[in-house]
C-alpha positions in Angstrom: 128.1 151.7 112.4 127.0 150.6 115.9 128.1 147.3 117.3 125.9 144.5 118.6 127.0 145.5 122.1 125.6 149.0 121.6 122.3 147.7 120.1 121.5 144.8 122.3 123.5 143.7 125.3 126.9 144.5 126.8 128.0 140.8 126.9 127.5 140.3 123.1 130.4 139.6 120.8 132.1 142.6 119.1 130.7 141.9 115.6 129.5 144.7 113.4 125.8 145.0 112.7 124.3 147.6 110.4 121.0 149.5 110.9 119.0 150.0 107.8 118.5 153.5 106.5 115.1 155.1 106.5 112.9 153.5 103.9 109.3 153.5 102.4 108.1 150.7 104.8 108.8 152.4 108.1 105.2 151.7 109.3 106.0 148.0 109.2 109.1 148.3 111.5 108.1 146.9 115.0 108.2 149.1 118.0 111.0 148.5 120.5 110.1 147.3 124.0 112.0 146.4 127.2 112.6 142.9 125.8 115.4 141.0 127.6 117.8 139.7 125.0 119.7 136.4 125.6 123.2 136.8 124.2 123.8 133.3 122.7 120.4 133.0 120.9 120.4 136.6 119.7 124.0 136.4 118.4 123.1 133.2 116.5 120.1 134.9 115.0 122.0 138.0 114.1 124.7 135.8 112.5 122.1 134.1 110.4 120.8 137.5 109.2 124.2 138.8 108.4 125.4 135.5 106.9 122.7 135.9 104.3 120.5 132.9 104.9 117.1 133.1 103.2 115.0 131.1 105.6 114.9 129.8 109.2 112.8 128.0 111.7 112.6 129.1 115.4 111.1 126.4 117.6 110.3 126.4 121.3 107.5 126.3 123.9 104.7 128.9 123.8 105.5 132.2 125.3 109.3 131.7 125.2 110.0 134.7 123.0 110.3 133.3 119.5 108.4 136.0 117.7 109.6 138.6 120.1 113.2 137.8 119.2 112.5 138.5 115.5 110.5 141.7 116.2 113.0 143.2 118.7 116.0 142.6 116.5 114.0 144.1 113.6 113.0 147.1 115.7 116.6 147.9 116.5 117.8 147.3 113.0 115.0 149.2 111.2 113.8 146.1 109.4 110.2 145.9 108.3 108.3 142.8 109.5 105.2 141.3 107.7 103.6 138.7 110.0 100.9 136.1 109.6 99.7 133.5 112.2 99.2 130.0 110.9 96.0 127.9 111.5 94.5 124.8 109.9 92.2 126.9 107.6 95.0 129.1 106.2 95.0 129.4 102.4 97.5 130.5 99.9 95.5 133.6 99.2 96.1 134.7 102.9 99.9 134.7 102.1 100.0 136.0 98.6 97.0 138.4 98.4 93.7 138.6 96.7 91.2 141.1 95.1 89.2 143.2 97.6 86.3 145.7 96.9 87.4 149.3 96.4 85.5 152.6 96.9 84.9 152.9 93.2 82.7 149.8 93.1 85.3 147.6 91.6 88.1 145.4 92.9 91.8 146.1 93.7 94.5 143.5 94.2 95.8 143.6 97.8 99.2 142.1 98.4 99.5 139.6 101.2 102.4 139.6 103.7 104.7 137.4 101.6 104.9 139.6 98.4 105.1 142.7 100.7 108.1 141.3 102.5 109.7 140.3 99.2 109.2 143.8 97.7 110.4 145.6 100.9 113.3 143.4 101.7 111.8 142.7 105.0 111.1 139.7 107.2 108.1 137.5 106.4 107.3 136.2 109.9 105.2 133.0 109.7 104.1 132.3 113.3 102.7 128.9 114.3 103.7 127.4 110.9 103.2 123.8 112.2 99.4 124.4 112.5 99.2 124.9 108.7 98.1 122.2 106.3 101.4 120.9 104.6 99.7 121.2 101.2 99.4 124.9 101.6 103.1 125.2 102.5 104.2 123.5 99.3 103.4 126.7 97.4 106.3 128.3 99.3 108.9 125.9 98.0 109.9 128.0 95.0 110.2 131.2 97.1 112.4 129.2 99.6 114.6 128.2 96.6 115.2 131.9 96.0 113.0 132.1 92.9 110.6 134.9 92.0 107.0 134.8 93.2 104.4 134.6 90.4 101.0 136.0 91.4 98.8 134.2 88.9 95.6 135.9 90.4 97.1 139.3 89.6 97.8 138.9 85.9 100.8 136.6 86.6 102.7 139.5 88.2 106.3 138.5 88.9 107.9 139.7 92.1 111.6 139.2 92.4 112.9 138.9 96.0 114.8 141.9 97.4 118.3 140.9 98.4 117.4 141.5 102.1 114.2 139.5 102.0 114.0 136.8 104.8 111.5 134.2 105.8 111.3 133.3 109.5 108.9 130.6 110.7 108.1 129.9 114.3 106.6 126.7 115.8 106.2 124.8 119.0 107.7 121.7 117.3 110.5 121.1 114.9 108.2 120.1 112.2 107.4 116.5 113.3 103.8 117.1 114.4 102.0 116.6 117.7 103.8 113.3 118.3 106.7 115.3 119.6 104.6 118.1 121.0 103.9 117.9 124.7 100.6 119.7 125.1 100.5 121.2 121.5 97.7 119.1 120.0 96.8 120.0 116.4 100.4 120.6 115.3 101.1 118.9 111.9 104.0 117.1 110.4 105.6 119.3 107.8 106.9 117.7 104.6 110.5 116.7 104.4 110.9 118.7 101.1 109.6 121.8 102.9 111.8 121.3 106.0 114.8 120.8 103.8 114.4 124.3 102.4 114.4 125.9 105.9 118.2 126.6 106.0 118.7 127.3 109.7 116.9 126.0 112.8 117.0 127.8 116.1 115.7 126.4 119.4 114.5 128.9 122.0 113.6 127.8 125.5 112.3 129.8 128.4 115.0 132.3 129.7 117.3 131.4 132.6 115.9 132.0 136.1 118.2 135.0 136.5 116.8 136.6 133.3 113.2 135.9 134.1 113.8 137.4 137.6 115.1 140.6 136.0 112.1 140.7 133.8 109.6 140.3 136.7 111.6 142.6 139.0 111.4 145.3 136.3 107.6 145.2 136.6 107.1 144.6 140.4 110.2 146.5 141.7 110.6 143.7 144.3 113.5 141.2 143.7 112.4 138.7 146.4 108.8 138.5 145.1 110.2 138.2 141.6 112.4 135.2 142.6 109.4 133.5 144.2 107.3 134.0 141.1 110.0 132.6 138.8 110.5 129.6 141.2 106.8 129.0 141.1 106.8 129.0 137.2 109.8 126.7 137.2 108.0 124.1 139.3 104.9 124.3 137.2 107.0 123.6 134.1 108.7 120.7 135.9 105.3 119.2 136.8 104.3 119.6 133.1 107.4 117.7 132.0 107.4 115.1 134.7 106.3 111.6 133.8 105.2 111.0 137.4 103.3 114.2 138.2 102.6 115.2 134.6 100.0 117.9 134.1 98.9 119.3 130.8 99.4 122.9 132.0 102.6 124.9 132.0 103.5 128.6 132.5 105.3 130.8 129.9 107.4 133.8 130.3 104.6 135.8 128.8 102.2 134.6 131.5 104.7 135.5 134.3 104.9 139.0 132.9 101.1 139.2 132.8 100.9 137.8 136.4 103.2 140.6 137.6 101.2 143.3 135.8 97.9 142.0 137.0 99.2 141.8 140.6 100.1 145.5 140.4 96.6 146.2 139.2 95.0 144.3 142.1 97.2 146.1 144.6 95.0 149.2 143.8 91.7 147.3 144.5 90.8 147.7 148.2 88.7 144.5 148.5 91.6 142.3 147.3 93.6 141.0 150.3 96.2 139.0 148.2 96.9 140.6 144.9 99.4 137.9 143.9 97.1 135.0 144.2 94.1 136.9 142.8 96.2 137.8 139.7 97.3 134.2 139.3 93.7 133.0 139.1 93.0 135.2 136.1 96.3 134.7 134.3 96.8 130.9 134.8 94.5 129.0 137.2 91.1 129.7 135.6 92.3 128.2 132.3 94.0 125.2 133.8 92.8 121.6 133.5 91.1 119.8 136.4 94.2 117.7 136.9 96.5 120.7 136.9 94.7 123.0 139.4 95.4 121.0 142.6 99.1 120.5 141.6 99.5 124.2 140.8 97.7 125.2 144.0 100.0 123.0 146.1 103.1 124.5 144.5 101.8 128.0 145.2 101.0 127.2 148.8 104.5 125.7 149.4 106.4 128.6 147.8 104.3 131.5 149.1 103.2 129.9 152.4 99.6 130.8 151.7 96.6 129.2 150.0 95.7 130.1 146.5 
């Protein structure tokens, strides 16, 4: 049985962690990438999985690696993942399943990601759960209590949860709505009864500068440029949080990665004199607010000593 150190990171604790044997749901196991694990957060999440908790909430800013943490742990543990992304028009049928036309002119019941995860003993990954109408989430209460799922639309089929079934929700808030969300309008307040059933809550922030620098350097191959890019992102985030120079825009780890990749692309385009600034326009600046653009341009000019 491999240790956490062997699976994830050399600085992780020496706790044992099992890898699931080959199973019938291999197609739902995520692919492994070069994701940079953060020891403390990952060890806590592994502890929750091993402890046997049924449900958890991972909260944090957009692009900070919430869903990636789940998928990358699952990829290395051979755990199938059944995802869905929340939105304000999501209905129970999207989670549980519904009848769809078949090639014989009739209808076949197609399971949604929730019963699939319960049958497979996988992870039901509910992204952006704080965008979903709380009345829709109420239907999950019995599942979160560990009871079987009854599919009334499919002749009242009863699906008992596999012992390894887990529900992981991700959100930009901790369930208190856009009143606590800086820049995440549309997030809804989840009911206390529902929140009470989410057994563990993890908070994920952007990686430490050293980790983000490693990520960017792995793409660009240039440590000094990587440091400057990470410093730029840190100042944009600070401007986003600052009460004095508050701007509605920020920069995620995902966007830093895309910036680095786009810059490499523009290096191959002869007409582009400054690949870094050109890439930033497409990855960040063109979608920024009118208030944010001059602040971000000033930060770029100061760090890179050139105009954006």
